[in-house]
C-alpha positions in Angstrom: 153.1 112.0 143.4 155.1 113.8 141.2 153.6 115.5 138.1 157.3 116.2 136.4 157.7 112.2 136.5 154.0 111.5 135.8 154.2 113.1 132.6 157.7 111.8 131.7 156.2 108.2 131.9 153.8 109.0 130.0 155.7 110.8 127.4 158.0 107.8 126.9 154.8 105.7 126.7 153.7 108.2 123.4 157.0 107.5 121.8 157.1 104.3 122.3 160.1 104.0 124.7 158.2 102.1 127.1 156.9 98.5 127.4 154.3 97.9 130.5 153.4 95.1 132.0 155.6 91.4 133.5 155.6 90.1 130.0 156.7 92.7 128.2 159.1 94.1 130.3 160.7 90.8 130.6 160.9 90.6 126.7 162.7 93.9 127.0 165.0 93.2 129.7 166.2 89.7 128.0 166.7 91.1 124.8 168.2 94.2 125.7 166.1 97.0 124.7 165.3 98.0 128.2 167.5 100.6 130.1 165.6 100.8 133.6 162.8 98.6 134.6 160.2 100.5 137.3 157.7 99.1 139.3 155.1 100.8 141.4 154.9 101.0 145.5 152.3 98.0 145.8 153.3 95.5 143.4 153.7 91.9 144.6 156.4 91.0 146.3 156.8 87.8 144.1 156.1 89.9 141.0 158.7 92.5 142.3 161.4 89.6 143.2 161.2 88.1 139.4 161.9 90.8 137.8 164.6 91.8 140.4 166.2 88.7 139.2 165.8 89.0 135.4 167.3 92.6 136.0 169.8 91.6 137.9 170.5 88.5 135.3 170.7 91.2 132.7 172.6 93.8 134.2 168.7 96.6 133.9 168.6 98.4 137.1 165.1 98.2 138.6 163.7 101.2 141.0 160.9 101.0 143.2 159.0 104.1 142.8 156.2 105.8 145.3 153.4 105.6 142.9 150.7 103.1 143.7 149.8 100.9 140.7 146.4 103.2 140.2 149.0 106.5 140.1 151.1 104.7 137.8 148.7 103.5 135.4 147.1 106.6 135.3 150.4 108.5 134.1 150.9 105.7 131.4 147.6 105.3 130.1 148.1 101.2 130.4 146.8 99.2 133.8 150.5 98.2 134.4 152.2 97.8 137.9 155.4 97.4 136.2 157.5 99.4 133.5 160.4 98.9 131.2 161.8 102.1 129.8 163.4 102.0 126.1 165.6 104.9 126.1 168.6 105.8 127.8 167.2 109.3 128.0 163.8 108.9 129.4 165.9 106.6 131.9 168.6 108.9 133.1 165.6 111.3 133.7 163.1 108.8 135.3 166.5 107.7 137.8 167.0 111.5 138.9 163.1 111.7 140.1 162.8 108.4 141.7 166.9 108.2 142.5 168.4 104.7 141.5 
């Protein structure tokens, strides 16, 4: 697990620039707030497929990260396997850490 990436995810959450959970992420993507969507390594194929469809439709990059659900949840302080980053600076840094 990349500690710097985990710290950055936590920082984005505390700054109010991260939405967590499928419904909140879907809303952020549809409204244009989301700059990047990340999904954990062990998320269900159905959830990943649905979010990928939404992200493609609204031109938002989606990346799968090597964190498990429990690791991602620990990093953001909220149980979720999917997050939408709603600030371009955080999105750029996370893309550097995880690829994109």
